[in-house]
C-alpha positions in Angstrom: 96.0 -213.9 65.0 95.7 -210.7 66.5 94.1 -210.8 70.0 91.3 -207.7 70.5 89.6 -206.2 73.7 86.8 -204.6 71.5 85.0 -204.4 68.4 85.8 -201.2 67.6 89.7 -202.0 68.3 89.4 -204.8 65.9 87.7 -202.8 63.6 90.6 -200.0 63.7 93.3 -202.3 63.4 92.1 -204.0 60.8 91.0 -201.0 58.7 94.7 -199.7 59.1 95.5 -203.3 57.7 94.1 -202.8 55.0 90.5 -204.4 55.1 89.0 -201.0 54.1 85.5 -202.0 53.1 82.2 -203.3 54.6 80.4 -206.5 53.5 76.9 -207.4 54.4 75.1 -210.7 54.1 72.7 -211.0 51.2 70.7 -214.5 50.6 73.6 -216.4 48.8 76.5 -213.6 48.8 78.5 -211.0 51.0 77.9 -207.5 49.4 79.7 -204.4 49.5 77.6 -201.4 48.7 79.9 -199.0 48.0 81.6 -200.8 45.5 78.2 -202.2 44.2 79.7 -205.6 44.4 78.4 -208.6 45.6 80.4 -211.6 46.0 79.6 -215.4 46.3 81.1 -217.6 48.5 83.8 -219.3 46.5 85.0 -215.6 45.0 86.1 -214.5 48.9 88.5 -215.6 51.6 88.1 -215.5 55.2 91.8 -214.6 56.7 90.7 -213.7 60.2 87.6 -214.2 62.6 87.0 -212.5 66.0 84.6 -213.3 68.6 83.6 -210.6 71.1 81.2 -211.8 73.6 78.4 -209.2 75.2 79.4 -208.2 78.6 76.0 -208.2 80.2 73.8 -209.2 77.0 74.8 -212.6 75.5 72.6 -211.4 73.0 75.6 -208.6 72.0 77.8 -211.2 70.8 79.3 -210.7 67.2 81.9 -212.2 64.9 84.5 -209.8 62.9 85.4 -211.8 59.7 88.5 -210.3 57.8 87.9 -210.7 54.2 89.7 -211.0 51.3 88.8 -211.6 47.8 91.0 -211.7 44.3 87.5 -210.2 42.8 88.8 -206.3 42.5 91.6 -207.0 44.8 89.9 -206.0 48.2 89.5 -206.6 51.6 87.3 -205.6 54.3 85.1 -207.0 57.1 81.8 -208.2 57.5 80.3 -208.2 61.3 78.1 -210.9 61.9 75.7 -211.5 64.9 75.9 -214.7 66.7 73.1 -216.4 65.7 72.7 -215.0 62.1 71.9 -218.5 60.4 68.3 -218.5 61.4 68.2 -215.9 58.5 67.8 -217.0 55.1 70.7 -217.4 54.0 72.5 -220.2 51.0 73.6 -223.2 52.9 77.2 -222.1 51.0 77.1 -219.2 52.5 76.5 -220.8 55.7 79.0 -223.2 55.2 81.5 -220.3 54.2 81.1 -218.6 57.5 80.2 -221.6 60.1 83.7 -222.9 59.5 85.0 -219.9 61.2 82.3 -219.3 63.7 82.2 -222.1 66.0 
């Protein structure tokens, strides 16, 4: 694991290390809009994760997940705000991310 001072520094370094795609959460998967691809929790792995605390507002806190998948042999990142589990996502996806969130 690397140590990063900023979210932008983490994203820049991860991109240089091949994590080139952006993922977003959906109800039951993560999606890469650039590839029009959805990955179910069993189709990806979380290689690394980094937590960032908001300097003045705890609501600005986030987690960066470095994700890889054998589906398409791709790597990318998912940036998630703390507390996103209040959103309506599947239990399987919550479990996949929660292991690396706490």
